[in-house]
Structure formats: structure tokens, C-alpha cells
C-alpha positions in Angstrom: -1.2 17.8 18.2 -0.5 14.5 19.9 1.8 12.1 18.1 0.5 9.0 16.8 2.8 5.9 17.2 2.6 2.4 15.8 3.5 -0.2 18.9 5.9 -3.0 17.9 4.4 -6.5 17.4 5.5 -10.3 17.0 5.9 -9.8 13.4 7.7 -6.4 13.9 9.6 -6.2 17.3 11.5 -3.1 15.9 8.0 -1.8 14.4 7.5 1.0 16.9 7.0 4.6 14.5 5.2 7.6 14.0 1.9 7.5 12.0 0.7 11.0 12.5 2.7 13.8 13.9 2.7 17.4 12.6 4.9 16.4 10.0 5.9 12.5 9.0 9.0 11.4 7.3 8.7 8.3 5.2 12.1 6.8 3.7 10.4 4.9 1.2 13.7 2.6 0.4 14.8 2.0 3.7 10.6 0.7 4.3 11.0 -1.4 0.8 14.1 -3.0 2.6 12.2 -3.7 5.6 9.9 -5.5 4.0 11.3 -7.5 1.5 13.8 -8.7 4.8 10.3 -10.1 6.9 9.5 -13.4 7.1 5.9 -12.5 5.6 7.8 -11.3 2.3 9.1 -14.9 2.4 6.0 -16.8 3.0 3.5 -15.1 1.3 2.5 -13.1 -2.0 2.9 -9.7 -0.4 3.8 -7.6 2.6 3.2 -4.2 3.4 3.2 -1.4 5.9 1.2 1.5 7.0 3.3 4.7 6.9 1.1 7.5 7.6 -2.8 7.2 9.5 -4.9 10.0 10.4 -8.5 9.8 10.7 -9.0 10.6 7.3 -6.1 9.8 5.5 -3.8 6.5 5.5 -0.9 5.5 3.4 0.4 1.8 2.9 3.5 1.0 1.1 3.1 -2.7 -0.1 5.5 -5.3 -2.0 4.2 -7.4 -4.5 5.5 -10.8 -5.6 4.9 -11.2 -9.3 1.5 -12.6 -9.9 0.1 -11.6 -6.4 -3.6 -10.4 -7.2 -5.6 -8.2 -5.1 -9.1 -9.1 -6.0 -12.3 -6.9 -6.3 -11.1 -4.0 -3.9 -13.7 -1.3 -3.1 -12.3 1.3 -0.9 -14.8 3.5 0.6 -13.4 7.1 -0.1 -10.9 8.4 -3.1 -8.1 6.2 -3.4 -5.0 6.2 -5.2 -2.3 3.6 -6.5 1.2 4.8 -7.3 3.9 2.6 -9.0 7.0 3.0 -7.2 9.1 -0.5 -8.9 7.7 -3.3 -11.0 4.8 -3.3 -13.4 1.3 -3.9 -12.1 -2.0 -4.3 -14.1 -5.4 -2.9 -12.5 -8.2 -4.2 -14.0 -11.4 -2.0 -13.6 -15.0 -2.2 -15.2 -13.9 -0.3 -18.4 -10.9 -2.2 -19.0 -7.3 -3.0 -18.1 -4.3 -0.4 -17.4 -0.8 -1.6 -17.2 1.3 0.6 -14.8 4.9 1.3 -14.7 6.8 3.3 -12.3 6.0 6.9 -11.7 2.5 6.2 -12.4 -0.5 7.1 -10.5 -4.1 6.0 -11.1 -6.9 7.7 -8.9 -10.4 6.0 -8.0 -13.3 7.5 -6.6 -15.0 5.5 -3.8 -16.4 2.3 -4.1 -14.9 1.6 -7.7 -14.5 -2.2 -8.4 -10.9 -2.9 -9.3 -8.4 -5.8 -8.6 -4.6 -5.4 -9.2 -2.0 -7.8 -10.4 1.9 -7.6 -10.2 3.0 -8.5 -13.6 6.6 -8.6 -11.9 7.9 -7.8 -8.2 6.5 -4.4 -7.6 6.3 -1.9 -4.9 3.1 0.2 -4.8 2.2 2.9 -2.4 -1.7 3.2 -2.0 -3.2 6.8 -0.3 -7.0 6.6 0.6 -9.2 9.1 2.5 -10.9 6.5 4.3 -9.2 3.8 6.8 -12.4 1.5 5.9 -12.1 -0.8 3.2 -14.9 -2.7 2.3 -14.1 -6.3 0.5 
């Protein structure tokens, strides 16, 4: 298997990292420190980074400021939301669910949902398809 890397960008000049290999170690506290030190975190209501990506599975670590809203997400694949820090509210067609650290919510494909950060929060998204339908 050939290792796949993410190359550095203008926004992340130190961003060169392994995204896919026979194994990928993800240091979540270090990525959270990185996300919160970047200009995007200061200017926007969120900042995120892909920490693992294959042809079928993508994992994205995202920091949300309080009141940040990810509206009307439709994901083409199985999708999970795991709260690592803070509290979020997930709005689904069947009602709202407040989530806190150590909780995970799983969705089947194309289930409409929105996510609102009730306080500064860190979440890990995992899905089995890289295609997001908005």
C-alpha cells in the first residue's frame, strides 16, 4: 500500500501529514491545539482538518465556536458524529438530541440533520463516503 499524504497549503504551511497508510495515528489533542491556533479559528465560527481519508472512509476533526451551525447536512453514506469536548444539539426530522463528550450519534445515508454548538465544542465526523450533498 502506498502512503497518501496531504500537502502543505497557504493556510497550513506545516500541513504535510499522512492521511492514509497501513495505519494512521491521530493525535487528537495536538490537532485541536493546531486548529485553535490557526487564523481560520479566529475569523470563522469553525475550523476543521481531515485526519484520515481513504476511498471509502473520511474522518474530520472540527472545532466549533458556540452558536456555530452546520445546517441541513445530507451525507451520502453512513455518518457518525462524536463529541469530544463541549455540547452540541443535533436536529433531526424526529426531534433534537443534545450531545456531550463521549457520546456518538450514527446516521444512515441521506438523513437530513443540522448541528449547533451550544458552547465551544470539538467533534469528530466519520463517514464512509467523501461525497457530501448540500
